[in-house]
Structure formats: C-alpha cells, structure tokens
C-alpha positions as a Markdown table, in Angstrom:
| # | Residue | x | y | z |
|---|---|---|---|---|
| 1 | Unk | 29.5 | 16.0 | 9.3 |
| 2 | Unk | 25.9 | 14.6 | 8.6 |
| 3 | Unk | 23.2 | 16.5 | 10.2 |
| 4 | Unk | 21.2 | 14.9 | 13.1 |
| 5 | Unk | 18.3 | 13.5 | 12.0 |
| 6 | Unk | 14.8 | 15.0 | 12.7 |
| 7 | Unk | 11.8 | 13.3 | 14.6 |
| 8 | Unk | 14.1 | 10.1 | 15.5 |
| 9 | Unk | 12.1 | 7.3 | 16.1 |
| 10 | Unk | 12.9 | 5.3 | 19.3 |
| 11 | Unk | 13.8 | 1.8 | 19.1 |
| 12 | Unk | 10.8 | 1.2 | 21.1 |
| 13 | Unk | 8.4 | 2.7 | 18.1 |
| 14 | Unk | 10.4 | 0.5 | 15.6 |
| 15 | Unk | 12.7 | -2.1 | 17.3 |
| 16 | Unk | 14.2 | -3.4 | 13.9 |
| 17 | Unk | 17.9 | -2.9 | 12.6 |
| 18 | Unk | 17.4 | -5.1 | 9.5 |
| 19 | Unk | 14.6 | -4.7 | 7.2 |
| 20 | Unk | 13.3 | -6.3 | 4.0 |
| 21 | Unk | 11.2 | -4.2 | 1.5 |
| 22 | Unk | 9.8 | -5.5 | -2.0 |
| 23 | Unk | 8.8 | -2.9 | -4.2 |
| 24 | Unk | 10.9 | -0.3 | -2.7 |
| 25 | Unk | 11.0 | 1.7 | -5.8 |
| 26 | Unk | 7.0 | 2.4 | -6.0 |
| 27 | Unk | 5.4 | 5.3 | -4.4 |
| 28 | Unk | 4.8 | 4.0 | -0.7 |
| 29 | Unk | 8.1 | 1.4 | -0.4 |
| 30 | Unk | 10.5 | 4.6 | -1.7 |
| 31 | Unk | 8.9 | 6.9 | 1.2 |
| 32 | Unk | 9.1 | 3.8 | 3.6 |
| 33 | Unk | 12.7 | 3.5 | 2.9 |
| 34 | Unk | 13.5 | 7.3 | 3.3 |
| 35 | Unk | 11.8 | 7.6 | 6.3 |
| 36 | Unk | 13.6 | 4.6 | 7.9 |
| 37 | Unk | 17.0 | 6.1 | 6.6 |
| 38 | Unk | 16.0 | 9.7 | 8.2 |
| 39 | Unk | 14.4 | 8.7 | 11.1 |
| 40 | Unk | 15.5 | 5.5 | 12.5 |
| 41 | Unk | 19.4 | 5.6 | 12.9 |
| 42 | Unk | 19.3 | 2.3 | 14.7 |
| 43 | Unk | 18.2 | 1.0 | 11.4 |
| 44 | Unk | 21.4 | -1.0 | 10.2 |
| 45 | Unk | 20.3 | -2.2 | 6.8 |
| 46 | Unk | 17.5 | -2.1 | 4.4 |
| 47 | Unk | 17.4 | -5.1 | 1.8 |
| 48 | Unk | 15.2 | -3.9 | -1.2 |
| 49 | Unk | 15.8 | -6.6 | -4.0 |
| 50 | Unk | 14.9 | -4.8 | -7.3 |
| 51 | Unk | 14.6 | -6.2 | -10.6 |
| 52 | Unk | 18.1 | -6.0 | -12.4 |
| 53 | Unk | 18.8 | -2.9 | -14.4 |
| 54 | Unk | 21.4 | -1.5 | -16.7 |
| 55 | Unk | 23.6 | 1.2 | -15.4 |
| 56 | Unk | 23.8 | 0.0 | -11.5 |
| 57 | Unk | 21.7 | 1.4 | -8.7 |
| 58 | Unk | 17.8 | 1.1 | -9.3 |
| 59 | Unk | 16.5 | 4.7 | -9.7 |
| 60 | Unk | 14.5 | 6.9 | -7.3 |
| 61 | Unk | 16.1 | 5.5 | -4.4 |
| 62 | Unk | 18.3 | 7.2 | -2.1 |
| 63 | Unk | 22.1 | 6.4 | -2.2 |
| 64 | Unk | 23.2 | 5.2 | 1.5 |
| 65 | Unk | 25.4 | 2.6 | 2.8 |
| 66 | Unk | 22.8 | 1.1 | 4.8 |
| 67 | Unk | 20.4 | 0.6 | 1.6 |
| 68 | Unk | 21.1 | -2.8 | 0.0 |
| 69 | Unk | 19.3 | -3.1 | -3.4 |
| 70 | Unk | 20.5 | -6.4 | -5.2 |
| 71 | Unk | 19.4 | -7.2 | -8.4 |
| 72 | Unk | 16.9 | -10.3 | -7.5 |
| 73 | Unk | 13.2 | -11.1 | -9.3 |
| 74 | Unk | 10.6 | -11.9 | -6.9 |
| 75 | Unk | 10.0 | -15.3 | -9.1 |
| 76 | Unk | 12.3 | -16.9 | -7.0 |
| 77 | Unk | 11.9 | -18.4 | -3.7 |
| 78 | Unk | 15.6 | -18.8 | -3.0 |
| 79 | Unk | 15.9 | -15.1 | -3.4 |
| 80 | Unk | 12.9 | -14.7 | -1.1 |
| 81 | Unk | 14.4 | -17.1 | 1.6 |
| 82 | Unk | 17.4 | -14.9 | 1.5 |
| 83 | Unk | 15.5 | -11.6 | 2.1 |
| 84 | Unk | 13.4 | -13.2 | 5.1 |
| 85 | Unk | 16.9 | -14.6 | 6.5 |
| 86 | Unk | 18.7 | -11.4 | 6.1 |
| 87 | Unk | 16.3 | -9.2 | 7.9 |
| 88 | Unk | 14.4 | -9.1 | 11.0 |
| 89 | Unk | 10.7 | -8.1 | 9.1 |
| 90 | Unk | 9.6 | -8.0 | 5.6 |
| 91 | Unk | 7.2 | -5.4 | 4.2 |
| 92 | Unk | 5.8 | -6.9 | 0.8 |
| 93 | Unk | 4.7 | -4.1 | -1.2 |
| 94 | Unk | 5.6 | -5.2 | -4.9 |
| 95 | Unk | 2.6 | -6.1 | -7.3 |
| 96 | Unk | 1.0 | -5.9 | -10.5 |
| 97 | Unk | -1.2 | -2.7 | -10.3 |
| 98 | Unk | -4.2 | -2.5 | -12.3 |
| 99 | Unk | -3.7 | 0.9 | -14.0 |
| 100 | Unk | -1.1 | -0.8 | -16.0 |
| 101 | Unk | -1.1 | -3.2 | -19.0 |
| 102 | Unk | -2.6 | -6.4 | -18.1 |
| 103 | Unk | 0.1 | -9.4 | -18.3 |
| 104 | Unk | -1.0 | -13.0 | -18.9 |
| 105 | Unk | -3.6 | -14.0 | -16.3 |
| 106 | Unk | -1.0 | -16.9 | -14.8 |
| 107 | Unk | 1.2 | -14.3 | -14.3 |
| 108 | Unk | -0.6 | -12.0 | -12.4 |
| 109 | Unk | -1.9 | -14.6 | -10.2 |
| 110 | Unk | 1.9 | -15.6 | -9.6 |
| 111 | Unk | 3.0 | -12.1 | -8.7 |
| 112 | Unk | -0.1 | -11.0 | -6.9 |
| 113 | Unk | -1.1 | -14.1 | -5.0 |
| 114 | Unk | 1.3 | -16.6 | -4.9 |
| 115 | Unk | 4.4 | -14.9 | -4.2 |
| 116 | Unk | 2.9 | -13.0 | -1.1 |
| 117 | Unk | 1.7 | -16.5 | 0.1 |
| 118 | Unk | 5.3 | -17.8 | -0.3 |
| 119 | Unk | 6.8 | -14.8 | 1.8 |
| 120 | Unk | 4.3 | -15.2 | 4.3 |
| 121 | Unk | 5.1 | -19.1 | 4.8 |
| 122 | Unk | 8.8 | -18.4 | 4.7 |
| 123 | Unk | 8.1 | -15.4 | 7.6 |
| 124 | Unk | 6.0 | -17.9 | 9.7 |
| 125 | Unk | 8.7 | -20.8 | 9.3 |
| 126 | Unk | 11.4 | -18.0 | 10.6 |
| 127 | Unk | 8.9 | -16.3 | 13.2 |
| 128 | Unk | 9.6 | -13.1 | 11.6 |
| 129 | Unk | 6.7 | -10.3 | 11.0 |
| 130 | Unk | 5.6 | -10.1 | 7.2 |
| 131 | Unk | 3.5 | -7.0 | 6.5 |
| 132 | Unk | 1.3 | -7.1 | 3.2 |
| 133 | Unk | 0.1 | -4.1 | 1.5 |
| 134 | Unk | -3.6 | -4.7 | -0.3 |
| 135 | Unk | -5.9 | -2.3 | -1.6 |
| 136 | Unk | -9.2 | -0.8 | -0.7 |
| 137 | Unk | -9.9 | -1.7 | -4.3 |
| 138 | Unk | -10.7 | -5.2 | -3.2 |
| 139 | Unk | -14.0 | -3.8 | -1.6 |
| 140 | Unk | -15.0 | -3.3 | -5.3 |
| 141 | Unk | -15.8 | -7.2 | -5.4 |
| 142 | Unk | -19.1 | -6.5 | -3.3 |
| 143 | Unk | -21.8 | -4.0 | -2.6 |
| 144 | Unk | -20.2 | -1.0 | -2.2 |
| 145 | Unk | -22.0 | 1.3 | -0.2 |
| 146 | Unk | -23.2 | 2.2 | 3.1 |
| 147 | Unk | -20.7 | 2.0 | 6.2 |
| 148 | Unk | -17.9 | -0.2 | 5.1 |
| 149 | Unk | -15.8 | -2.2 | 7.5 |
| 150 | Unk | -13.4 | -4.9 | 7.5 |
| 151 | Unk | -15.4 | -7.8 | 9.1 |
| 152 | Unk | -19.1 | -6.8 | 8.0 |
| 153 | Unk | -18.5 | -6.2 | 4.0 |
| 154 | Unk | -19.8 | -9.4 | 2.3 |
| 155 | Unk | -17.7 | -10.1 | -1.1 |
| 156 | Unk | -18.9 | -11.7 | -4.0 |
| 157 | Unk | -20.3 | -15.1 | -3.5 |
| 158 | Unk | -18.3 | -16.5 | -6.5 |
| 159 | Unk | -15.2 | -14.9 | -5.1 |
| 160 | Unk | -15.6 | -16.2 | -1.6 |
| 161 | Unk | -16.5 | -19.7 | -3.0 |
| 162 | Unk | -13.5 | -20.1 | -5.4 |
| 163 | Unk | -11.2 | -18.8 | -2.7 |
| 164 | Unk | -12.3 | -21.6 | -0.3 |
| 165 | Unk | -12.0 | -24.1 | -3.3 |
| 166 | Unk | -8.5 | -23.3 | -4.1 |
| 167 | Unk | -7.2 | -22.4 | -0.4 |
| 168 | Unk | -5.8 | -26.5 | 0.0 |
| 169 | Unk | -4.2 | -26.4 | -3.6 |
| 170 | Unk | -2.5 | -23.2 | -3.5 |
| 171 | Unk | -1.4 | -23.7 | 0.1 |
| 172 | Unk | -0.2 | -26.9 | -1.1 |
| 173 | Unk | 1.7 | -25.6 | -3.8 |
| 174 | Unk | 3.2 | -22.9 | -1.8 |
| 175 | Unk | 4.6 | -25.2 | 0.9 |
| 176 | Unk | 6.4 | -27.1 | -1.6 |
| 177 | Unk | 7.8 | -24.0 | -3.1 |
| 178 | Unk | 9.0 | -22.5 | -0.1 |
| 179 | Unk | 10.4 | -25.7 | 1.1 |
| 180 | Unk | 12.3 | -26.4 | -2.3 |
| 181 | Unk | 10.4 | -29.7 | -2.7 |
| 182 | Unk | 9.3 | -28.3 | -6.4 |
| 183 | Unk | 11.2 | -25.9 | -8.7 |
| 184 | Unk | 9.6 | -22.6 | -9.1 |
| 185 | Unk | 9.7 | -23.3 | -13.1 |
| 186 | Unk | 6.7 | -25.5 | -12.3 |
| 187 | Unk | 4.7 | -22.6 | -10.8 |
| 188 | Unk | 2.9 | -21.8 | -13.8 |
| 189 | Unk | 1.7 | -25.3 | -14.9 |
| 190 | Unk | 0.9 | -25.6 | -11.3 |
| 191 | Unk | -1.3 | -22.7 | -11.1 |
| 192 | Unk | -2.7 | -23.5 | -14.6 |
| 193 | Unk | -3.9 | -26.9 | -13.4 |
| 194 | Unk | -5.4 | -25.5 | -10.1 |
| 195 | Unk | -7.3 | -23.0 | -12.3 |
| 196 | Unk | -8.2 | -25.8 | -14.7 |
| 197 | Unk | -9.8 | -28.0 | -11.6 |
| 198 | Unk | -11.1 | -24.5 | -10.2 |
| 199 | Unk | -11.8 | -22.0 | -13.0 |
| 200 | Unk | -11.5 | -18.2 | -11.6 |
| 201 | Unk | -14.6 | -16.4 | -11.7 |
| 202 | Unk | -14.2 | -13.9 | -14.3 |
| 203 | Unk | -17.5 | -12.8 | -15.0 |
| 204 | Unk | -19.4 | -10.5 | -14.7 |
| 205 | Unk | -16.2 | -8.2 | -14.7 |
| 206 | Unk | -16.0 | -5.5 | -12.0 |
| 207 | Unk | -16.8 | -2.0 | -13.6 |
| 208 | Unk | -16.9 | -3.9 | -17.0 |
| 209 | Unk | -12.8 | -4.0 | -16.9 |
| 210 | Unk | -10.5 | -7.0 | -17.1 |
| 211 | Unk | -7.7 | -5.2 | -14.9 |
| 212 | Unk | -9.8 | -4.2 | -12.1 |
| 213 | Unk | -11.7 | -7.6 | -11.9 |
| 214 | Unk | -8.4 | -9.4 | -11.9 |
| 215 | Unk | -6.7 | -7.1 | -9.4 |
| 216 | Unk | -9.4 | -7.5 | -7.0 |
| 217 | Unk | -9.5 | -11.2 | -7.2 |
| 218 | Unk | -5.6 | -11.7 | -6.8 |
| 219 | Unk | -5.3 | -9.3 | -4.3 |
| 220 | Unk | -8.2 | -10.9 | -2.1 |
| 221 | Unk | -6.3 | -14.5 | -2.5 |
| 222 | Unk | -3.3 | -12.9 | -1.5 |
| 223 | Unk | -4.9 | -11.5 | 1.8 |
| 224 | Unk | -6.3 | -14.9 | 2.6 |
| 225 | Unk | -2.9 | -16.7 | 1.8 |
| 226 | Unk | -0.9 | -14.1 | 3.9 |
| 227 | Unk | -3.4 | -14.3 | 6.9 |
| 228 | Unk | -3.4 | -18.0 | 7.2 |
| 229 | Unk | 0.3 | -17.8 | 7.7 |
| 230 | Unk | 0.2 | -15.1 | 10.4 |
| 231 | Unk | 0.6 | -11.7 | 8.3 |
| 232 | Unk | -0.8 | -8.5 | 8.6 |
| 233 | Unk | -2.7 | -6.8 | 5.7 |
| 234 | Unk | -3.0 | -3.2 | 5.1 |
| 235 | Unk | -5.9 | -2.1 | 2.5 |
| 236 | Unk | -4.4 | 1.1 | 1.1 |
| 237 | Unk | -6.5 | 3.8 | 0.1 |
| 238 | Unk | -6.0 | 6.6 | -2.5 |
| 239 | Unk | -2.2 | 7.4 | -2.1 |
| 240 | Unk | -1.1 | 10.9 | -2.3 |
| 241 | Unk | 1.5 | 13.6 | -0.5 |
| 242 | Unk | 4.9 | 14.9 | -1.0 |
| 243 | Unk | 7.0 | 12.1 | -2.9 |
| 244 | Unk | 4.2 | 11.0 | -5.1 |
| 245 | Unk | 5.3 | 10.8 | -8.4 |
| 246 | Unk | 2.6 | 8.4 | -10.0 |
| 247 | Unk | -0.5 | 8.9 | -11.8 |
| 248 | Unk | -2.8 | 8.6 | -8.6 |
| 249 | Unk | -5.8 | 10.5 | -8.8 |
| 250 | Unk | -4.6 | 13.5 | -6.2 |
| 251 | Unk | -1.1 | 13.7 | -7.8 |
| 252 | Unk | -2.9 | 14.1 | -11.4 |
| 253 | Unk | -5.2 | 16.7 | -10.1 |
| 254 | Unk | -2.4 | 18.7 | -8.5 |
| 255 | Unk | -0.7 | 18.6 | -12.2 |
| 256 | Unk | -3.8 | 19.6 | -14.0 |
| 257 | Unk | -4.6 | 22.6 | -11.8 |
| 258 | Unk | -1.1 | 23.6 | -11.7 |
| 259 | Unk | -1.1 | 23.6 | -15.6 |
| 260 | Unk | -4.5 | 25.1 | -15.9 |
| 261 | Unk | -5.9 | 28.5 | -16.8 |
| 262 | Unk | -8.1 | 29.8 | -14.0 |
| 263 | Unk | -10.6 | 31.5 | -16.6 |
| 264 | Unk | -10.9 | 28.0 | -18.5 |
| 265 | Unk | -13.4 | 25.6 | -17.1 |
| 266 | Unk | -11.3 | 22.5 | -15.8 |
| 267 | Unk | -13.5 | 19.4 | -17.0 |
| 268 | Unk | -14.0 | 16.3 | -14.7 |
| 269 | Unk | -12.4 | 13.3 | -16.3 |
| 270 | Unk | -14.1 | 10.3 | -14.4 |
| 271 | Unk | -17.4 | 11.7 | -13.2 |
| 272 | Unk | -18.1 | 8.1 | -11.2 |
| 273 | Unk | -14.8 | 8.1 | -9.8 |
| 274 | Unk | -15.0 | 8.2 | -5.5 |
| 275 | Unk | -11.5 | 8.9 | -4.3 |
| 276 | Unk | -10.6 | 8.2 | -0.3 |
| 277 | Unk | -7.1 | 10.1 | 0.3 |
| 278 | Unk | -4.6 | 8.4 | 2.1 |
| 279 | Unk | -1.8 | 10.6 | 2.9 |
| 280 | Unk | 1.8 | 9.0 | 2.6 |
| 281 | Unk | 2.7 | 10.0 | 5.9 |
| 282 | Unk | -0.2 | 8.2 | 7.6 |
| 283 | Unk | 0.4 | 5.1 | 5.4 |
| 284 | Unk | 4.1 | 5.2 | 6.9 |
| 285 | Unk | 3.0 | 5.5 | 10.1 |
| 286 | Unk | 0.4 | 2.3 | 9.9 |
| 287 | Unk | 3.3 | 0.4 | 8.2 |
| 288 | Unk | 5.6 | 1.3 | 11.1 |
| 289 | Unk | 2.9 | 0.3 | 14.0 |
| 290 | Unk | 1.6 | -2.6 | 11.9 |
| 291 | Unk | 5.1 | -4.0 | 12.5 |
| 292 | Unk | 4.9 | -4.6 | 16.1 |
| 293 | Unk | 1.0 | -5.1 | 16.2 |
| 294 | Unk | 0.3 | -7.3 | 19.2 |
| 295 | Unk | -2.3 | -9.9 | 18.3 |
| 296 | Unk | -5.5 | -9.3 | 19.5 |
| 297 | Unk | -8.2 | -11.4 | 20.4 |
| 298 | Unk | -10.9 | -11.8 | 18.0 |
| 299 | Unk | -9.5 | -9.1 | 15.8 |
| 300 | Unk | -8.3 | -10.2 | 12.1 |
| 301 | Unk | -5.2 | -8.5 | 11.2 |
| 302 | Unk | -6.9 | -6.4 | 8.2 |
| 303 | Unk | -6.9 | -2.9 | 8.3 |
| 304 | Unk | -8.4 | -0.4 | 5.9 |
| 305 | Unk | -5.8 | 2.5 | 5.8 |
| 306 | Unk | -7.2 | 6.1 | 4.9 |
| 307 | Unk | -6.7 | 9.5 | 6.2 |
| 308 | Unk | -10.3 | 10.2 | 6.3 |
| 309 | Unk | -13.7 | 8.4 | 6.2 |
| 310 | Unk | -15.9 | 10.0 | 3.6 |
| 311 | Unk | -14.8 | 10.1 | -0.3 |
| 312 | Unk | -14.4 | 13.1 | -2.9 |
| 313 | Unk | -15.7 | 12.9 | -6.3 |
| 314 | Unk | -13.1 | 14.4 | -8.9 |
| 315 | Unk | -14.9 | 18.0 | -9.1 |
| 316 | Unk | -14.7 | 18.4 | -5.4 |
| 317 | Unk | -11.0 | 17.2 | -5.4 |
| 318 | Unk | -10.1 | 19.7 | -7.9 |
| 319 | Unk | -11.8 | 22.6 | -6.3 |
| 320 | Unk | -9.7 | 21.2 | -2.8 |
| 321 | Unk | -6.6 | 21.5 | -5.0 |
| 322 | Unk | -7.2 | 24.9 | -6.6 |
| 323 | Unk | -8.2 | 26.4 | -2.8 |
| 324 | Unk | -4.6 | 24.8 | -1.5 |
| 325 | Unk | -2.7 | 26.3 | -4.8 |
| 326 | Unk | -4.2 | 29.7 | -3.7 |
| 327 | Unk | -3.5 | 29.5 | 0.0 |
| 328 | Unk | 0.2 | 28.8 | -1.2 |
| 329 | Unk | 0.4 | 31.7 | -3.6 |
| 330 | Unk | -1.5 | 33.9 | -1.3 |
| 331 | Unk | -4.3 | 34.7 | -4.0 |
| 332 | Unk | -7.9 | 34.3 | -4.1 |
| 333 | Unk | -8.4 | 33.4 | -8.1 |
| 334 | Unk | -10.5 | 29.9 | -7.9 |
| 335 | Unk | -10.1 | 27.8 | -11.0 |
| 336 | Unk | -13.5 | 27.3 | -12.8 |
| 337 | Unk | -14.2 | 23.6 | -12.1 |
| 338 | Unk | -17.1 | 21.5 | -14.0 |
| 339 | Unk | -19.4 | 20.7 | -11.3 |
| 340 | Unk | -21.2 | 17.5 | -11.0 |
| 341 | Unk | -24.6 | 16.9 | -10.2 |
| 342 | Unk | -25.7 | 17.1 | -6.3 |
| 343 | Unk | -26.0 | 13.1 | -5.0 |
| 344 | Unk | -29.0 | 12.2 | -3.1 |
| 345 | Unk | -26.8 | 10.5 | -0.6 |
| 346 | Unk | -23.2 | 9.5 | 0.0 |
| 347 | Unk | -22.6 | 6.2 | -1.5 |
| 348 | Unk | -20.2 | 4.8 | 1.2 |
| 349 | Unk | -18.1 | 5.6 | 3.9 |
| 350 | Unk | -15.3 | 3.8 | 5.5 |
| 351 | Unk | -15.3 | 2.6 | 9.2 |
| 352 | Unk | -11.7 | 3.5 | 10.1 |
| 353 | Unk | -11.8 | 2.3 | 14.0 |
| 354 | Unk | -9.7 | -0.6 | 13.5 |
| 355 | Unk | -6.9 | 1.7 | 12.2 |
| 356 | Unk | -7.4 | 4.2 | 14.6 |
| 357 | Unk | -7.6 | 2.2 | 17.6 |
| 358 | Unk | -5.2 | -0.7 | 16.9 |
| 359 | Unk | -2.4 | 1.2 | 14.7 |
| 360 | Unk | -2.7 | 5.0 | 15.3 |
| 361 | Unk | -4.3 | 5.1 | 19.0 |
| 362 | Unk | -4.9 | 8.6 | 19.7 |
| 363 | Unk | -3.0 | 9.9 | 16.6 |
| 364 | Unk | -4.5 | 12.9 | 14.1 |
| 365 | Unk | -4.6 | 11.8 | 10.4 |
| 366 | Unk | -3.5 | 14.2 | 8.1 |
| 367 | Unk | -6.3 | 16.7 | 7.1 |
| 368 | Unk | -6.7 | 16.7 | 3.3 |
| 369 | Unk | -6.7 | 20.5 | 3.0 |
| 370 | Unk | -3.1 | 20.3 | 4.6 |
| 371 | Unk | -1.9 | 17.1 | 2.8 |
| 372 | Unk | -2.7 | 18.5 | -0.8 |
| 373 | Unk | -1.0 | 21.8 | 0.0 |
| 374 | Unk | 2.1 | 19.8 | 1.0 |
| 375 | Unk | 2.2 | 18.1 | -2.3 |
| 376 | Unk | 1.6 | 21.1 | -4.1 |
| 377 | Unk | 4.4 | 22.5 | -2.8 |
| 378 | Unk | 6.9 | 19.3 | -3.6 |
| 379 | Unk | 5.6 | 19.3 | -7.1 |
| 380 | Unk | 6.1 | 23.0 | -7.3 |
| 381 | Unk | 9.9 | 22.3 | -6.0 |
| 382 | Unk | 10.6 | 20.0 | -8.5 |
| 383 | Unk | 8.9 | 22.0 | -11.4 |
| 384 | Unk | 11.2 | 24.9 | -10.2 |
| 385 | Unk | 14.5 | 22.4 | -10.1 |
| 386 | Unk | 14.9 | 22.3 | -6.2 |
| 387 | Unk | 16.0 | 18.8 | -5.7 |
| 388 | Unk | 14.3 | 16.8 | -3.2 |
| 389 | Unk | 15.7 | 16.3 | 0.3 |
| 390 | Unk | 16.8 | 12.9 | 2.1 |
| 391 | Unk | 13.2 | 12.6 | 3.2 |
| 392 | Unk | 10.0 | 14.0 | 1.1 |
| 393 | Unk | 8.1 | 13.8 | 4.5 |
| 394 | Unk | 9.0 | 12.7 | 8.2 |
| 395 | Unk | 6.7 | 11.0 | 10.7 |
| 396 | Unk | 6.0 | 11.4 | 14.3 |
| 397 | Unk | 3.8 | 9.8 | 16.9 |
| 398 | Unk | 1.9 | 11.9 | 19.7 |
| 399 | Unk | 1.5 | 8.6 | 22.1 |
| 400 | Unk | 4.0 | 6.0 | 23.2 |
| 401 | Unk | 3.6 | 2.7 | 21.1 |
| 402 | Unk | 1.8 | 1.0 | 24.1 |
| 403 | Unk | -0.6 | 3.8 | 25.1 |
| 404 | Unk | -4.2 | 3.4 | 23.7 |
| 405 | Unk | -3.9 | -0.4 | 22.7 |
| 406 | Unk | -6.2 | -2.6 | 24.2 |
| 407 | Unk | -7.0 | -6.4 | 23.5 |
| 408 | Unk | -3.6 | -7.6 | 22.9 |
| 409 | Unk | -2.8 | -11.0 | 23.5 |
| 410 | Unk | 1.2 | -11.7 | 23.2 |
| 411 | Unk | 3.4 | -9.9 | 21.0 |
| 412 | Unk | 4.7 | -9.7 | 17.3 |
| 413 | Unk | 7.4 | -12.3 | 15.8 |
| 414 | Unk | 10.9 | -11.1 | 15.9 |
| 415 | Unk | 14.0 | -13.0 | 14.7 |
C-alpha cells in the first residue's frame, strides 16, 4: 500500500488535473514534477516532453504512471500544440543556459525566444495559462545598482530599441508557425532574415562575455513575446536547495566546504559575483501560485523570485555554508575562508513586494541559514549512498489562495 502523501495541496491551490512541463529534467522542473506527484493526488497526468534518449525513460525523473515523458523536441510546433491540447496549464522551463557551451547564435534565439513565443501563442489561442521562467540575469542588461524592481528598472537603450524593432516580424513569424502556415524548417532562415534587417545589439558585451550577453538578450525578447500573449513571467534568482545537482553557486559552495580541510584556507573563486539565493521550495510555491494568478489592474505579470532581497558575496556564502555544516555536525570548527575587502555600500538589492504581495501573500520565505542546511543534508545523504525519496522537498502554504490578494480583476484562463 502506498503511504498517504504529506502536505497535500488542496485543488483550490492548484486546480489542474493535467499539467505540461518543458525542461522537466532540469533542477527546477524536476522538483516541480516531484512536488506535483507527491502533494497533488488530484493531478492525473503530467506531460513532460524530453529529448529522445537511448535506453528508455529520461534520467532524473521519478517513475510514475501519472508522468508521461514522450520523446519530443521543442523544435516542433506540432509537438507544442499537442502539449497544450493535452493539458490545462503549461510551464515553459526549457532554455539554453549561459553556463554551457554557446551554440550557433540563431539556434539560441530559436530556443530561448521563438519557442516561448510560439508556446505562449498556442496557450492564448486555447485559453490556457502559460507560465514562463526567465532569470534575474536580465537585470545585467542595465544599470545594476540601487533598489531594483520590475517596473522601474531601465534596460539598455540598444536592447529596448531592438526589441521594439523586431516585435512585429517576430510576432508574424510566431503566428505563422503556430498556425502551421509556415514549416518550422523555415524558422532559422526567417530569424536570420529578421536579424539581417534589424541586427541584434551584440556590443558592448555584458561582462565582456558572449554567453551572458546572448542569454540576457534572448530572455528579454522571450519575456516580451510571452507577455504580449498573456503569459506570466518569473525571473528566478540563484536556485538552490534539496534536489539541486547542478553547478549553481550555492551547491558548488556546499560541495567545496564538504570537501575542504578547515585548516586550509578556502579561496574565493569569483570575487565579483553577487548571489541572491532562491530556495527551490519558494520557487515551486511561486510556480503553483502563478498558475492561478488573477489579472491585476495595472500590474504587469513579471515577478522577481528570490528568498531574500539582499545578495551574498562568495566569501559570505562559504562562511554561511561552513556555519551550517557545523550546526549539522554539532561542531564549532569553522573553515578558514578568504575574506574579501569590505564594501563601501551594497551594490544593489531586490524589491520583492510584487512577489510577496501577489504570489505569496502572508507567506514566510526560507531563511538562507535553514535552506543551506537542507541542501547540505541532501548532499550528505547522496554521498553516503542514501537514496532520495519520492520528493526532495515539500511545500505548504500558510494562507488560503485568495487571502491577502488585492487588485485582482478576473480569473486565470483554464481549459
């Protein structure tokens, strides 16, 4: 007999029985799948198309008769149309990331910008919600200082001007591909033609890096294309927590401290990095709430998602991990960590009022000291050979869905 699920989410919190997820094998997607399977018994089917793989089911996804992971490429509007048709909501998480090898430029624009636009158009036509995960990295394309919020932040003039110029041709291409009036085999040629008329602003480079620059530009374009078709955009900050097997900064710091000799100084690898942690549990809660977010008058559905407003530099991050490890082990042997020079003033902070007020009203975000201990325990369990459970984390809401929300004007679309 299967055990009763813990912290079951009432269908009023997540009123969908058929869910579509792209990028389900990634860190965030995998945890969303596990939470829905473990805490939403009313969810009858999760459709998570993945790249074809030899040997059967995609790795890193739980085995469940409720999870369907067909081999299907994102580069197929027909497959996207089937995904929308088979489900009541779609989460679009798949993307090319800046920390992997840079493919041909046109391919990045197709995957990171064109595909989200097509999926948002299909969702709008079917009157089904589409939730798109972007990144706080888009703020690199602007004056990254002071108090940063979604509406007042000013992006580079060349970025903004270029997106205005390509809005109509990209929109026309998306409409033609989504409606089947143009074969997807023409997509690369069509994107190149758009860029020939309106060259993308590729200089000066953000942080003097091609990958960050292209990532920011394509994510910003995707946001605009998704928003114009009624989607919701979540700008995720630095992801961490149980289940994170990636090379993200917090997980890397945890692995470094677990392997370090406390008597040997742990060096800072990226002295200029400023990390804003976003706990996986908080991210999944935002994903759940975004699915039924009511259209609010005057509120653009773009949310910066983080578990705290202020950032950590790498030396503070490593010391926090060391303190967490000591608390787990009941020791007081702090690691020697290289100390960066003091800052005259914080470079920036995030205004999280929209996320707190619209997605998680009255909820408590995960304190970093608690979240990092949870990730350390998860990594230590894996290192000891203890298998993961059905869910690496569970989520709960302190307040009912409708409590604390204001300014709503209507309900989310469902099919």
